Residue, then its C-alpha position, 0 to 999 in steps of 0.5 A: m324241730a318241726a315248723g310247728p303251729l305258727l298262728g297266733h291270736g286273731g289268725e295272724v302268724d305268731p311273730v315270736a315263733a316266726l323269728e325263733r324258727i328263722a334262727f333255728l333254720l339259720e343254726r341248722q344251716g350252720a350260719v354265723t352267730y351274728r345272723v342268728q342272734a339278730f332273729r333270736t334278740a328280736a324274738s326276745v324283744i317283741g316277746e316282752l311287749a303286750d299284744e296291744e303295744l306290738r300291733e300299735r307299733a306295727e301299725n304306726g311304723t315305730l316297731g323298728r325303733l325298738k332296740g334289738l330290731g333291725p330292717k329284716t327282723t321288723r319286716a318279718v314281724e309286720e308281715a307275721l302280724a298281717g297274717r302272712q308268712p314272712a318272706y325271709l322265713a319262706r326262703m329259709e324253709e326253702e333253703a334249710g327246712g327240708p331233709l338234711v339227708e336223702g331218702e330214708r337214710g338214718q331214719r330208722l335209727l333216728r326214730a329210736l333216739r331218745g337223747d343226746c350226750h353232747l351239747h353246749s350252752d352260752w356258759s362255755d362257747g355255745g350261743s344260747p342259754v341252757e334252758a333254750m338248748a334243753g327246750a329245743a332238744r325237748d321240741l325235737g322229741h327227745d326225752w333227755c339230753v346232757l349239757t356238756d360245757h367245756s372244762p377249764r383248760l379250754t380257755v378260748a371256749r370259756g371252759l367251766t372252772a369247778e366253781r362255775l360247774r357247781q353253779q351250773l348244776a343248780l341251774v340244771a335242777a331249776v331247768n328240770v323243774h320247768l321242763a319236766p318230764f324232760r330231763l336235762l342231765t349234768g355233764i361235761e366235755c372234759d379235756i383229756l390232758d397230754d398225760g391222759s389225766l382229766d381236766q376237772e376235779p375227780e369228785l366233781l366228775d364222779a357227781l355228774d350224770v355223764v362225762v365226755a372226754s375229748i382231746h382239743s390240744t396237742l393234736r399232732m402228738a406222735k402215735g405212741p404217746m397219743t395212743r397211751r394218752m387215749l388209753a389212760a382216758v378211756r380206761n378211767p372209770l369216770v369217763d363214759v364217752l370218748g368224744h370226736c376221737t380223731g379231732r379232724q376238721i373237714t370243712g373251713k380250715p381242715r385239720p388232719e386226723s390225730e394218729f393213734d392205734a384205733g385197735e387198742v383204743f377201741a378194745a379198751c373202750a369195749e372192755h371199760r364200757t366207754a362209748v365211742e362218740i359218733n360226732c354229727r357236726p358236719d365239720r367233723f363227722d368223726p370217726p370217719r367210716r373206716l374207724l367207725r366200722q372198726a369200733v363196731d367190730a371191736g364191740t364198742l358201745f356208741a353215742i350219736d351226739s350232735d355236739a350242738h352249740a346252738p338249738g338248730q344244730l341239734d337237728w344234726q343227729i340225722y347225719g350221725c344216724a345215716r353214717a351209723e346205719e351205713c357202717g352196721v352200728p346195731a341200734e341196741r349199742v347206741i346209748t342215745t337210744w336208751t332211757a334216762r334211767q337206763l343211761a344212769t344205770w349204765t354210767r353208775t354200774g356199767r350194766t346195759p339194758h337187757r336188749a343190749a346185754g347180748 
């Protein structure tokens, strides 16, 4: 998300835009949720105030008495209304506003992207409302994105029951009316259960635009059973994308890769038109380069996905683009470079756009 115009009426810096930009940069930097929420909450509070009341409170020193504003957010608003870039925003622009990768790495593929097949909202373990996530994706230049909150088995992430997922579908329809021509597509990140079955009603999965299937449990399963588990999932006609295939974590509390026969799994992905996700989260970067190159050789399709849990994390796609270019992933085999219509045709029929047919 570009910094965008921060000027409001009368030449002052728009305080809501400044607070939201700070929150975005904190998310882009991977900051803890409570730091981000302080600025997003403050933006929401002052966004509800009339301009006259906001200026009056800033002038008489009562701005900080509003519930939801603390010393840092109050100071940022006061500086913005005085026509100055808030010092906190200036610091965040310096720390987190620059390029995430060096030089031109990934830029060619990034420019070709039209969407993102994997992101979460506050309906599961994301930190922001559905419309905020979709709006941020639009502001980054996407034409579409897919809402993929978790399935019910992942209770720690408030996975969606069938009933809650149906309720979310109605919300997605309303968001699309508001954000058109941008398209928010319906989806899910569905758990692959130990036997390879999927953690949601088949009829409901069939009604979604995109199904990302991922493993979140029993990650240390022996290689043979794990391979059979993954094969069952990628061969399932309801599955469109295999999410973060190794399950590894490379920062924080590290977690090793799950063991499976990558040759068999990627061959099945290529045969059954299941895209391999290039997960862009800095704590995952999954699959590792050696497996990414193996998937290229196997002829699979790919989805370069942010796996964002907050608006600022949507910007992480450049990491996946850089890795994809480094490993020789052809742009025409990246489903996130397709239009929403082309994506829908592929998920429904298996037919790829003409430029990808070869």
